[in-house]
Each structure stands twice: as structure tokens, then as C-alpha cells.
Backbone as numpy.savetxt, mean C-alpha at the origin, in Angstrom:
# Nx Ny Nz CAx CAy CAz Cx Cy Cz
-13.85 -14.13 11.17 -12.82 -13.85 10.16 -11.44 -13.81 10.83
-10.47 -14.48 10.21 -9.12 -14.55 10.77 -8.37 -13.24 10.56
-7.42 -12.99 11.44 -6.59 -11.80 11.31 -5.51 -12.04 10.27
-5.31 -11.04 9.40 -4.22 -11.13 8.43 -3.01 -10.34 8.90
-3.24 -9.43 9.85 -2.16 -8.57 10.35 -2.27 -8.49 11.86
-1.13 -8.74 12.53 -1.11 -8.67 13.99 0.23 -8.08 14.45
0.16 -6.99 15.20 1.34 -6.39 15.81 1.25 -6.57 17.31
2.34 -7.02 17.93 2.36 -7.24 19.37 3.62 -6.64 19.97
3.41 -5.68 20.86 4.52 -5.02 21.57 5.58 -4.50 20.60
5.13 -3.85 19.53 6.04 -3.36 18.51 6.50 -1.94 18.83
7.80 -1.75 18.84 8.37 -0.44 19.12 9.58 -0.22 18.22
9.71 1.02 17.74 10.87 1.38 16.92 11.56 2.57 17.56
12.82 2.39 17.94 13.64 3.45 18.50 14.69 3.86 17.47
14.96 5.16 17.41 15.98 5.66 16.48 16.93 6.58 17.24
18.20 6.65 16.80 19.14 7.57 17.45 18.77 9.01 17.18
18.96 9.89 18.19 18.64 11.31 18.00 19.83 12.23 18.26
21.03 11.63 18.29 22.24 12.43 18.48 22.70 12.46 19.92
21.80 12.22 20.85 22.12 12.17 22.28 21.94 10.76 22.81
20.82 10.18 22.47 20.50 8.81 22.86 19.59 8.22 21.80
18.45 7.76 22.20 17.44 7.25 21.26 16.09 7.82 21.63
15.21 7.85 20.65 13.82 8.23 20.91 12.91 7.25 20.20
11.73 7.07 20.76 10.75 6.13 20.22 9.87 6.85 19.21
9.82 6.35 17.97 9.00 6.99 16.95 7.78 6.15 16.57
7.72 4.90 17.08 6.56 4.05 16.82 6.41 3.12 18.00
5.20 3.08 18.57 4.98 2.29 19.78 3.54 1.78 19.78
3.36 0.51 19.41 2.02 -0.08 19.32 2.01 -1.39 20.11
1.39 -1.39 21.29 1.34 -2.61 22.10 0.57 -3.74 21.44
-0.55 -3.40 20.76 -1.35 -4.45 20.14 -2.19 -3.87 19.01
-2.20 -4.57 17.88 -3.04 -4.16 16.76 -3.34 -5.38 15.90
-4.60 -5.53 15.50 -5.00 -6.62 14.62 -5.92 -6.09 13.53
-5.83 -6.70 12.36 -6.70 -6.35 11.24 -7.18 -7.63 10.59
-8.50 -7.72 10.40 -9.08 -8.93 9.83 -8.81 -9.03 8.33
-8.72 -10.25 7.88 -8.53 -10.51 6.45 -9.71 -9.96 5.66
-9.42 -9.22 4.58 -10.46 -8.65 3.74 -11.00 -7.31 4.22
-10.48 -6.80 5.34 -10.97 -5.53 5.88 -10.46 -4.35 5.04
-11.22 -3.26 5.06 -10.80 -1.99 4.49 -10.61 -1.02 5.65
-9.39 -0.57 5.85 -9.08 0.30 6.99 -8.49 1.62 6.52
-9.05 2.73 6.98 -8.50 4.04 6.73 -7.72 4.52 7.94
-6.50 4.99 7.73 -5.63 5.45 8.81 -5.39 6.94 8.63
-5.89 7.74 9.58 -5.69 9.18 9.51 -4.43 9.57 10.29
-3.82 10.66 9.87 -2.64 11.13 10.58 -2.04 12.34 9.89
-1.62 13.30 10.67 -0.98 14.49 10.12 0.43 14.15 9.66
1.06 15.09 8.97 2.44 14.90 8.55 3.32 14.68 9.77
4.16 13.66 9.73 5.05 13.37 10.84 4.44 12.50 11.92
3.22 12.01 11.68 2.54 11.21 12.70 3.05 9.77 12.74
3.74 9.35 11.67 4.26 7.99 11.63 3.59 7.10 10.61
2.83 7.71 9.67 2.08 6.91 8.69 3.00 6.08 7.81
4.04 6.70 7.26 4.96 5.96 6.39 5.72 4.90 7.18
6.09 5.22 8.42 6.76 4.24 9.27 5.87 3.02 9.50
4.59 3.26 9.73 3.61 2.19 9.93 3.60 1.25 8.73
3.51 1.82 7.52 3.47 0.99 6.32 4.78 0.23 6.11
5.90 0.87 6.40 7.20 0.21 6.22 7.39 -0.93 7.21
6.85 -0.78 8.42 6.94 -1.85 9.42 6.05 -3.02 9.02
4.83 -2.73 8.58 3.90 -3.78 8.16 4.50 -4.60 7.02
5.18 -3.93 6.10 5.69 -4.61 4.91 7.10 -5.18 5.09
7.70 -4.97 6.25 9.02 -5.53 6.50 10.16 -4.73 5.93
9.88 -3.52 5.44 10.96 -2.65 4.95 11.77 -2.15 6.14
11.07 -1.82 7.24 11.71 -1.43 8.49 11.51 -2.52 9.51
12.54 -2.85 10.26 12.43 -3.81 11.35 12.31 -3.06 12.67
11.42 -3.49 13.55 11.26 -2.80 14.83 12.40 -3.11 15.78
12.55 -2.27 16.78 13.54 -2.52 17.82 13.13 -3.72 18.65
11.83 -3.86 18.86 11.31 -5.01 19.60 9.89 -5.30 19.12
9.40 -6.49 19.44 8.02 -6.84 19.12 7.91 -7.87 18.01
6.67 -8.24 17.72 6.36 -9.26 16.72 5.41 -8.70 15.67
5.74 -8.91 14.39 4.89 -8.49 13.28 4.50 -9.74 12.51
3.23 -10.09 12.58 2.74 -11.27 11.86 1.81 -10.81 10.75
2.17 -11.13 9.52 1.37 -10.74 8.37 1.16 -11.97 7.49
-0.11 -12.23 7.14 -0.44 -13.39 6.30 0.19 -14.66 6.86
0.09 -14.79 8.22 0.53 -16.00 8.94 2.04 -16.19 8.92
2.77 -15.12 8.66 4.23 -15.17 8.69 4.76 -14.09 9.62
5.65 -14.46 10.53 6.30 -13.47 11.40 7.46 -12.88 10.60
7.21 -11.71 10.01 8.14 -11.22 9.01 9.44 -10.69 9.59
9.44 -10.26 10.86 10.71 -9.78 11.41 11.62 -10.91 11.87
11.22 -12.15 11.61 12.11 -13.29 11.83 12.74 -13.77 10.52
12.34 -13.14 9.40 12.89 -13.52 8.10 14.18 -12.75 7.82
15.02 -13.32 6.98 16.21 -12.61 6.52 15.77 -11.51 5.54
16.68 -10.62 5.21 16.35 -9.54 4.28 15.92 -10.09 2.92
16.62 -11.09 2.43 16.26 -11.70 1.14 14.89 -12.35 1.22
14.62 -13.06 2.31 13.32 -13.71 2.49 12.20 -12.68 2.60
12.47 -11.56 3.27 11.45 -10.51 3.39 11.14 -9.90 2.02
12.18 -9.70 1.21 11.96 -9.14 -0.14 11.08 -10.07 -0.97
11.36 -11.36 -0.91 10.56 -12.32 -1.67 9.13 -12.38 -1.13
9.01 -12.39 0.18 7.68 -12.43 0.81 6.87 -11.19 0.42
7.51 -10.03 0.44 6.82 -8.77 0.11 6.31 -8.80 -1.33
7.14 -9.33 -2.23 6.75 -9.39 -3.64 5.54 -10.29 -3.87
5.38 -11.31 -3.02 4.26 -12.23 -3.18 2.98 -11.74 -2.52
3.10 -10.95 -1.45 1.93 -10.67 -0.62 1.50 -9.21 -0.53
2.40 -8.27 -0.79 2.12 -6.86 -0.55 2.07 -6.08 -1.85
1.06 -5.24 -2.01 0.98 -4.31 -3.13 1.01 -2.88 -2.62
1.93 -2.07 -3.12 2.07 -0.68 -2.70 1.47 0.27 -3.73
0.72 1.25 -3.25 0.23 2.32 -4.11 0.67 3.64 -3.49
1.58 4.34 -4.17 2.18 5.55 -3.64 1.53 6.80 -4.25
1.65 7.93 -3.54 1.06 9.16 -4.05 1.82 9.69 -5.26
3.08 9.34 -5.43 3.84 9.82 -6.59 3.82 8.81 -7.75
3.07 7.72 -7.56 2.79 6.70 -8.59 4.01 5.88 -9.01
5.20 6.50 -9.05 6.45 5.79 -9.37 6.39 5.09 -10.73
5.92 5.84 -11.72 5.96 5.37 -13.10 7.22 5.89 -13.77
7.68 5.19 -14.79 8.92 5.56 -15.48 8.60 6.23 -16.80
9.06 7.48 -16.93 8.91 8.19 -18.21 9.65 7.41 -19.31
9.11 7.52 -20.51 9.71 6.81 -21.63 9.14 5.42 -21.82
8.50 4.89 -20.79 7.83 3.60 -20.88 6.33 3.83 -21.03
5.67 2.96 -21.75 4.23 3.07 -21.90 3.54 2.64 -20.61
2.24 2.91 -20.55 1.46 2.45 -19.40 1.58 0.94 -19.26
1.48 0.22 -20.38 1.59 -1.24 -20.36 2.95 -1.69 -19.87
4.00 -1.06 -20.36 5.36 -1.43 -19.94 5.58 -1.16 -18.46
5.01 -0.08 -17.95 5.11 0.21 -16.51 4.40 -0.84 -15.68
3.24 -1.29 -16.16 2.48 -2.31 -15.44 3.24 -3.65 -15.41
3.88 -3.99 -16.51 4.56 -5.28 -16.61 5.98 -5.27 -16.04
6.51 -4.08 -15.76 7.91 -3.97 -15.32 8.24 -4.85 -14.12
7.42 -4.91 -13.05 7.80 -5.76 -11.90 7.99 -7.22 -12.27
7.27 -7.69 -13.28 7.39 -9.10 -13.66 8.73 -9.40 -14.33
9.35 -8.39 -14.93 10.64 -8.61 -15.60 11.76 -8.91 -14.61
11.53 -8.57 -13.33 12.54 -8.85 -12.31 12.50 -10.31 -11.86
11.40 -11.01 -12.15 11.21 -12.36 -11.62 11.12 -13.42 -12.69
10.93 -13.01 -13.96 10.82 -14.01 -15.02 11.46 -13.47 -16.29
12.00 -14.40 -17.09 12.78 -14.00 -18.26 11.92 -13.47 -19.39
10.70 -13.97 -19.51 9.82 -13.54 -20.60 8.44 -13.19 -20.05
7.77 -12.27 -20.73 6.39 -11.92 -20.40 5.48 -12.72 -21.32
4.64 -13.55 -20.75 3.77 -14.40 -21.56 2.69 -13.57 -22.25
2.16 -14.13 -23.31 1.07 -13.45 -24.02 -0.15 -13.27 -23.12
-0.42 -14.28 -22.31 -1.56 -14.22 -21.41 -1.41 -13.08 -20.40
-0.20 -12.91 -19.87 0.06 -11.85 -18.91 -0.10 -10.48 -19.56
0.43 -10.34 -20.76 0.33 -9.08 -21.49 -1.14 -8.75 -21.80
-1.88 -9.75 -22.23 -3.29 -9.52 -22.56 -4.08 -9.14 -21.31
-3.76 -9.76 -20.19 -4.43 -9.43 -18.93 -4.17 -7.98 -18.55
-2.93 -7.53 -18.70 -2.57 -6.15 -18.38 -3.29 -5.17 -19.30
-3.35 -5.49 -20.60 -4.06 -4.64 -21.55 -5.54 -4.53 -21.16
-6.14 -5.66 -20.83 -7.56 -5.67 -20.46 -7.81 -4.83 -19.21
-6.93 -4.94 -18.22 -7.12 -4.20 -16.97 -6.93 -2.70 -17.18
-5.95 -2.32 -17.98 -5.75 -0.90 -18.28 -6.95 -0.33 -19.04
-7.41 -1.07 -20.03 -8.55 -0.61 -20.82 -9.80 -0.47 -19.94
-9.95 -1.38 -18.98 -11.12 -1.36 -18.11 -11.18 -0.11 -17.23
-10.01 0.48 -16.93 -9.99 1.70 -16.11 -9.77 2.95 -16.96
-9.87 2.80 -18.29 -9.82 3.96 -19.17 -8.44 4.47 -19.51
-7.44 3.60 -19.47 -6.07 4.00 -19.81 -5.66 3.27 -21.09
-5.18 4.04 -22.07 -4.70 3.44 -23.32 -3.32 2.82 -23.06
-3.17 1.51 -23.25 -1.94 0.81 -22.88 -0.67 1.37 -23.50
-0.76 1.90 -24.72 0.45 2.37 -25.41 0.87 3.78 -25.06
0.11 4.49 -24.25 0.44 5.88 -23.91 1.65 5.93 -22.98
2.65 6.76 -23.33 3.83 6.90 -22.47 3.46 7.55 -21.16
4.17 7.20 -20.11 3.85 7.65 -18.76 3.78 9.16 -18.65
4.73 9.86 -19.32 4.78 11.32 -19.20 3.62 12.00 -19.92
2.88 11.25 -20.70 1.73 11.82 -21.43 0.40 11.51 -20.75
0.44 10.77 -19.65 -0.78 10.44 -18.92 -1.20 11.60 -18.02
-2.52 11.74 -17.83 -3.02 12.70 -16.85 -2.73 12.15 -15.45
-2.91 12.98 -14.42 -2.68 12.52 -13.05 -3.62 11.36 -12.71
-4.88 11.46 -13.12 -5.81 10.38 -12.86 -5.43 9.11 -13.58
-4.95 9.22 -14.81 -4.51 8.05 -15.57 -3.26 7.42 -14.95
-2.37 8.27 -14.43 -1.20 7.74 -13.73 -1.60 6.93 -12.52
-2.57 7.46 -11.76 -3.04 6.77 -10.57 -3.64 5.42 -10.92
-4.44 5.39 -11.99 -5.09 4.14 -12.38 -4.08 3.14 -12.94
-3.06 3.64 -13.64 -2.00 2.76 -14.13 -1.24 2.13 -12.97
-0.92 2.95 -11.98 -0.22 2.44 -10.79 -1.08 1.40 -10.07
-2.39 1.63 -10.04 -3.29 0.68 -9.40 -3.30 -0.65 -10.16
-3.37 -0.59 -11.48 -3.35 -1.83 -12.28 -2.05 -2.59 -12.03
-0.94 -1.88 -11.93 0.35 -2.54 -11.65 0.29 -3.32 -10.34
-0.36 -2.72 -9.33 -0.53 -3.40 -8.04 -1.42 -4.63 -8.20
-2.55 -4.46 -8.89 -3.54 -5.53 -8.99 -3.02 -6.72 -9.78
-2.13 -6.46 -10.75 -1.58 -7.55 -11.56 -0.84 -8.58 -10.70
-0.36 -8.14 -9.55 0.41 -9.04 -8.68 -0.48 -9.80 -7.70
-1.81 -9.52 -7.73 -2.78 -10.21 -6.86 -2.32 -10.26 -5.40
-2.03 -9.12 -4.81 -1.53 -9.11 -3.43 -2.61 -9.48 -2.42
-2.17 -10.00 -1.27 -3.09 -10.27 -0.17 -3.44 -8.98 0.58
-2.47 -8.03 0.61 -2.67 -6.76 1.30 -2.25 -5.63 0.37
-3.10 -4.62 0.24 -2.76 -3.41 -0.52 -2.52 -2.28 0.47
-1.35 -1.67 0.39 -0.99 -0.54 1.24 -0.97 0.71 0.37
-1.84 1.67 0.68 -1.97 2.88 -0.12 -1.52 4.08 0.71
-0.48 4.76 0.25 0.11 5.89 0.98 -0.32 7.20 0.32
-1.33 7.86 0.88 -1.84 9.14 0.37 -2.06 9.07 -1.15
-2.80 8.06 -1.64 -2.89 7.86 -3.09 -3.68 8.92 -3.84
-4.44 9.76 -3.13 -5.25 10.78 -3.80 -4.70 12.19 -3.59
-3.49 12.30 -3.04 -2.97 13.61 -2.64 -2.86 14.60 -3.79
-2.61 14.10 -5.00 -2.41 15.01 -6.14 -3.64 15.08 -7.04
-4.77 14.54 -6.58 -5.99 14.54 -7.39 -7.01 15.52 -6.84
-7.87 16.05 -7.73 -8.93 16.94 -7.25 -10.01 16.12 -6.56
-11.01 16.81 -6.01 -12.03 16.15 -5.19 -12.75 15.04 -5.93
-13.23 15.35 -7.13 -14.00 14.36 -7.89 -13.13 13.17 -8.26
-11.94 13.43 -8.80 -11.06 12.33 -9.21 -10.56 11.55 -8.00
-10.37 12.23 -6.89 -9.95 11.55 -5.66 -11.00 10.58 -5.17
-12.26 11.03 -5.16 -13.36 10.14 -4.76 -13.46 8.94 -5.68
-13.33 9.19 -6.98 -13.40 8.10 -7.95 -12.25 7.11 -7.74
-11.07 7.64 -7.44 -9.89 6.79 -7.25 -10.07 5.86 -6.05
-10.63 6.39 -4.96 -10.85 5.55 -3.78 -11.87 4.47 -4.07
-12.92 4.83 -4.79 -13.95 3.84 -5.13 -13.39 2.74 -6.02
-12.58 3.11 -7.01 -11.96 2.13 -7.89 -11.02 1.22 -7.09
-10.26 1.81 -6.17 -9.33 1.05 -5.35 -10.08 0.04 -4.48
-11.17 0.47 -3.85 -11.94 -0.43 -3.00 -12.59 -1.55 -3.82
-13.11 -1.21 -4.99 -13.72 -2.23 -5.84 -12.68 -3.25 -6.28
-11.49 -2.76 -6.62 -10.43 -3.66 -7.07 -9.97 -4.57 -5.93
-9.81 -4.01 -4.73 -9.41 -4.82 -3.58 -10.46 -5.88 -3.27
-11.73 -5.48 -3.38 -12.83 -6.42 -3.13 -12.82 -7.56 -4.14
-12.54 -7.25 -5.41 -12.53 -8.29 -6.44 -11.42 -9.30 -6.21
-10.32 -8.86 -5.57 -9.20 -9.75 -5.27 -9.37 -10.47 -3.93
-10.32 -9.99 -3.12 -10.42 -10.49 -1.75 -9.27 -10.01 -0.90
-8.68 -8.86 -1.29 -7.50 -8.34 -0.60 -7.89 -7.43 0.57
-7.02 -7.36 1.54 -7.14 -6.41 2.64 -6.57 -5.07 2.18
-7.27 -3.99 2.49 -6.84 -2.66 2.06 -6.57 -1.78 3.28
-5.37 -1.22 3.32 -5.00 -0.28 4.38 -4.53 1.00 3.70
-5.28 2.07 3.89 -4.99 3.35 3.24 -4.72 4.41 4.29
-3.61 5.13 4.14 -3.29 6.21 5.07 -3.50 7.55 4.37
-4.08 8.50 5.11 -4.38 9.80 4.52 -4.60 10.83 5.63
-4.35 12.09 5.30 -4.69 13.19 6.21 -6.02 13.81 5.83
-6.64 13.31 4.74 -7.83 13.92 4.15 -9.09 13.21 4.66
-9.90 13.92 5.45 -11.11 13.33 6.01 -12.11 12.95 4.92
-12.09 13.66 3.80 -12.98 13.32 2.68 -12.67 11.92 2.16
-11.40 11.61 2.05 -10.98 10.28 1.62 -11.36 9.24 2.66
-11.12 9.55 3.91 -11.39 8.60 5.00 -12.87 8.34 5.18
-13.72 9.25 4.70 -15.17 9.06 4.83 -15.66 7.87 4.01
-14.85 7.38 3.09 -15.20 6.21 2.29 -15.01 4.90 3.08
-14.43 4.99 4.27 -14.12 3.80 5.05 -15.01 3.71 6.29
-15.61 2.53 6.50 -16.41 2.32 7.70 -15.54 2.12 8.93
-14.32 1.65 8.71 -13.40 1.39 9.80 -12.20 2.32 9.67
-11.95 3.13 10.70 -10.80 4.05 10.68 -10.10 4.02 12.03
-8.81 4.34 11.98 -8.03 4.55 13.20 -7.20 5.81 13.00
-6.68 6.32 14.10 -5.85 7.52 14.06 -4.43 7.18 14.51
-3.45 7.69 13.77 -2.05 7.54 14.12 -1.52 8.90 14.53
-1.01 8.99 15.73 -0.48 10.27 16.25 0.77 10.00 17.06
1.86 10.66 16.70 3.13 10.49 17.40 3.53 9.01 17.52
3.27 8.27 16.44 3.67 6.88 16.40 2.82 5.94 17.21
1.63 6.40 17.63 0.72 5.56 18.41 -0.65 5.52 17.75
-1.33 4.39 17.89 -2.62 4.19 17.26 -3.76 4.40 18.24
-4.84 5.02 17.74 -6.05 5.26 18.53 -7.25 4.88 17.69
-8.29 4.37 18.34 -9.52 4.03 17.64 -10.20 5.27 17.11
-10.80 5.16 15.90 -11.59 6.26 15.34 -10.79 7.53 15.26
-11.39 8.62 15.73 -10.75 9.93 15.66 -10.14 10.36 16.98
-10.19 9.47 17.98 -9.69 9.82 19.31 -8.17 9.87 19.31
-7.66 10.82 20.06 -6.20 10.91 20.25 -5.91 11.13 21.72
């Protein structure tokens, strides 16, 4: 299986008021296409930085980031934005839904930035996907339960058919049962798309759903639970 993600000699330095300090330092990392990877790490370990570097939101001080056969830190900012929209799906713990909009409108919102009209086929696909995960398409975001918000956010990601899904603590606000269900739904959805899934979490219960895990500590990666 080919690698979809490759980091080589990647380091990120930031100013600290006196000089600079290194907050991310990964000599080598690869992830196979279609893999499901759980990344453990405490608060401040560099989990969000890792996701932002992978997606090209943050550029490293040095090194090479190759994702989906593209060296993204050689792209311009505009090119990175376009590339991210085509290849990366983000699932955040705060869901980032807009009150006043229905579940369906939230799901279709990203498409309004790239096309003038929403086709009937696209709308019907969104309705079908929401219904399949138990969310009523016309329900306003502020009236959804936490679990329904999570599933709506997931459908929004899946509608874009990303090559890589990046999930940042997606179960943090859910109870044990709903959290387990959310991870299972996420993995099933990623599998149906043939997408690579990278999920970061501090919760070992969530990480137990993954056969492949790594640990992020002080901006460095370690196999399994070793630090």
C-alpha cells in the first residue's frame, strides 16, 4: 500500500520572547493510504499543531510535507487552500455548526463557497446521508443534541469525499456510549469512502478502537504508548 502522508525532517520553531523554541520536531513519519491511525497526547502535546501542519494551515520552519502525492509546503497560500478543500476533511470537537441554519443547510454550506447553485442531486444526497445517521435535515443546529451535532458535522465532511479525514477530539463532549458510537460511525464512513483517518485524542477508550496508534509528546512522535 502506498503512503498518502509523508513527513521528512519537519520542524516548527516559534518565537518565545527571547529567541525561538521548537514546538514540533518529526524527523520521519509515514502513513499508508486507507489507514486508520489514533494519535494520543495530553493537552499541549502538539496534537492541533500536527493536524495544522498535515493540512497546510501551518508551514514548518524546515522539512517536507507530502500529502496525497503533493508537497504542500511548496504551494502558495491560495493553492494550499484549494488543495485542502479537495483532499482534507476536518471534524472538530466543537462541530462548528451555525445556529439559525438547519442541519441540511450546515451540511451544504461549504459548497456555496465554490459553486453558485446547489443542485437537486447534491441536496438529495445530503438529505439521504443525514437521514441515514438519524438526523432530521430540517432541524436547526441549536435544536440538535450533542450526538446529532456530531453526526451532522460528520456528514458535512463526508459530502466532500475527502482523501484524508482529520478528527480533533471529536468525542470530547459526548458520553461513553455516544462516544463509542461516534467513533464506529466515523470509521465506517471513512471505510466507505476509502479515506485515510487520523484521529487525535487524550481518551484511551476512544483510542482502543484503533489497531494502529502513536503517541505525541512535546511535539515529537513515538510508536504506540512509548514516550
